[in-house]
C-alpha positions in Angstrom: 36.2 82.5 71.0 34.0 85.7 71.0 31.4 87.3 68.8 32.0 90.3 66.6 29.9 93.4 67.2 27.9 92.5 64.0 27.3 88.9 65.1 26.2 90.2 68.6 23.8 92.7 67.0 22.3 89.8 64.9 22.0 87.7 68.1 20.1 90.5 69.9 17.9 91.2 66.8 16.9 87.6 66.6 15.9 87.5 70.3 14.2 90.9 70.3 12.1 90.0 67.2 10.0 88.0 69.6 7.4 89.6 72.0 8.6 87.0 74.5 11.8 89.1 75.0 10.1 92.5 75.3 8.5 94.4 78.2 5.9 97.1 77.6 7.1 99.7 80.0 3.8 101.4 80.9 1.7 98.1 81.0 4.3 96.3 83.2 4.7 99.2 85.6 1.0 99.6 85.9 0.5 95.9 86.6 3.2 95.6 89.2 2.6 99.0 90.9 -1.2 98.8 91.0 -1.2 97.8 94.7 0.9 100.8 95.7 -0.4 103.7 93.7 -3.6 105.6 93.1 -5.3 105.6 89.7 -4.0 109.2 89.1 -0.4 108.2 89.9 -0.7 105.1 87.7 -1.8 107.2 84.8 1.3 109.4 85.3 3.7 106.4 84.8 3.7 107.1 81.0 5.9 110.1 81.6 7.1 109.9 85.2 9.5 107.4 86.9 8.2 105.2 89.7 10.5 106.8 92.3 8.4 110.0 92.0 5.7 108.1 94.0 7.5 105.3 95.8 10.4 104.9 98.2 13.6 103.1 97.3 12.6 100.4 99.9 9.4 99.6 98.0 11.2 99.5 94.6 13.9 97.2 96.0 11.2 94.9 97.3 9.6 94.6 93.9 13.0 94.2 92.3 13.9 91.4 94.6 10.6 89.6 93.8 11.4 89.8 90.1 14.9 88.6 90.5 13.7 85.6 92.5 11.0 84.9 89.9 13.4 84.9 86.9 16.1 83.0 88.8 13.5 80.3 89.5 12.4 80.2 85.9 16.0 79.8 84.7 16.6 77.0 87.3 13.4 75.2 86.2 14.2 75.6 82.5 17.7 74.3 83.1 16.4 71.3 85.0 14.0 70.6 82.2 16.7 70.6 79.6 18.8 68.3 81.8 15.9 65.9 82.4 15.2 65.5 78.6 18.9 65.0 78.1 19.0 67.0 74.9 20.3 70.3 73.6 17.5 71.7 71.5 17.4 75.0 69.6 15.1 78.0 69.5 15.3 80.1 66.3 18.7 78.5 65.7 20.0 79.2 69.2 20.7 76.4 71.8 17.6 76.2 74.0 19.3 76.9 77.4 21.3 79.8 75.9 18.1 81.3 74.4 16.2 80.8 77.6 18.9 82.4 79.7 19.2 85.4 77.2 15.4 86.0 77.0 15.0 85.9 80.8 18.0 88.3 81.2 16.6 90.7 78.6 13.2 90.7 80.3 14.7 91.3 83.7 17.0 94.1 82.4 14.0 95.9 81.1 11.9 95.4 84.3 14.6 96.6 86.6 15.6 99.5 84.4 11.9 100.7 84.1 11.5 100.2 87.9 14.5 102.4 88.6 13.5 105.2 86.3 14.7 104.4 82.8 12.6 105.4 79.8 11.4 103.0 77.0 14.2 100.8 75.4 12.4 100.8 72.1 11.6 103.7 69.7 7.9 103.2 68.6 8.5 99.5 69.1 11.6 99.4 66.9 15.0 98.1 67.9 17.6 100.8 67.4 21.3 101.2 68.0 20.5 102.7 71.4 18.3 99.7 72.2 21.2 97.3 71.6 23.6 99.6 73.5 21.5 99.5 76.6 21.1 95.8 76.6 24.7 95.2 75.8 26.2 97.4 78.5 23.6 96.5 81.2 24.3 92.8 80.5 28.0 93.5 80.6 27.7 95.3 83.9 25.5 92.5 85.3 28.4 90.1 84.5 30.9 92.4 86.2 32.6 93.9 83.2 34.3 97.1 84.4 34.1 99.0 81.0 30.4 98.5 80.9 30.0 99.9 84.4 32.1 102.9 83.6 30.2 103.7 80.4 26.8 103.4 82.1 27.8 105.7 84.9 29.1 108.3 82.4 25.9 108.0 80.3 23.3 108.3 83.1 22.3 111.6 84.6 19.3 112.5 86.7 17.0 114.8 84.7 13.8 116.0 86.5 13.7 112.8 88.6 13.9 110.5 85.6 17.1 108.7 84.5 18.1 110.3 81.2 20.5 108.4 79.0 22.9 110.3 76.8 23.5 108.4 73.5 25.9 105.6 74.4 29.2 105.2 72.6 28.1 101.9 71.1 30.2 102.3 67.9 33.4 104.0 66.9 37.0 104.2 68.2 35.9 105.6 71.6 33.5 102.8 72.4 34.5 99.8 74.6 31.8 97.7 72.8 34.2 95.2 71.4 35.8 94.4 74.7 32.4 94.2 76.4 31.0 91.9 73.7 34.1 89.7 73.9 33.6 89.3 77.7 29.9 88.6 77.3 30.6 86.0 74.7 33.0 84.1 77.0 30.2 84.0 79.7 27.7 82.7 77.2 30.1 80.1 75.9 30.5 78.8 79.4 26.7 78.7 79.7 26.4 76.8 76.4 29.1 74.3 77.6 27.2 73.8 80.9 24.0 73.1 79.0 25.7 70.4 77.0 27.3 68.8 80.0 24.2 68.7 82.1 22.2 67.4 79.1 24.8 64.6 78.7 24.5 63.8 82.4 20.7 63.9 82.1 20.8 61.1 79.5 23.0 59.0 81.8 21.4 59.9 85.2 18.2 62.0 84.9 17.9 62.9 88.6 21.5 64.0 88.9 21.2 66.0 85.7 18.1 67.8 86.9 19.7 68.7 90.3 23.0 69.8 88.6 21.2 71.8 86.0 18.9 73.7 88.4 21.6 74.3 91.1 24.3 75.5 88.7 21.8 77.9 87.0 20.7 79.3 90.3 24.3 79.8 91.6 25.6 81.3 88.3 22.7 83.7 87.8 21.5 85.0 91.2 24.6 87.1 92.1 24.7 88.7 88.7 21.1 89.7 88.9 21.5 91.2 92.3 24.6 93.1 91.0 22.5 94.6 88.2 19.8 95.7 90.7 22.3 97.5 92.9 23.8 99.3 89.8 20.5 100.5 88.6 19.4 101.6 92.1 22.7 103.5 92.5 22.4 105.2 89.1 18.9 106.3 90.1 20.2 107.9 93.3 23.4 109.5 92.0 
């Protein structure tokens, strides 16, 4: 079972309606890069990419910290769901699925901004391009070849900043339907895992907690590292 492109768009719109799933590019970069940059350099982040001022080694270090943080948040959240032994919902979406998706959307933005991408939102609005970026970056994170290929063809270096040509999100030439179908399968597996660990949590709370946290960590960490490597490589191409 997989989502249609319209259903996927609705899913993203529901999540992105909340500030919890959004990262203010300039504010976040300023906060995280404050220890490394001068005031003058920080002020330039509104129009300049971080790699104008920092080495790839430093950017990788910050990216690894964010990956570790979000992986731990996902593991803790999964353990909590298993401990309560229930599958709740958030804005109509199963809690663990919503939590996973929000954390992934946040990390996608953070890593993209760190490696030179411009703002995902147009004056705060979610556009077709916004959904395209999230869809193909999540697809690439999950190892979907078509998403990788489209991202590489869409990204070019322009005056040191990653410039994105409009992605083929819609139309006959777009791989969007296949990418969404593959993402849906992964999310379905995640939803099933949440239900299973919640059931185990009702029967044996400690086992449920351990299983929930461990499985989330093992499922998520490699994907996040893969996303970091892709974004780093796109920046350097």
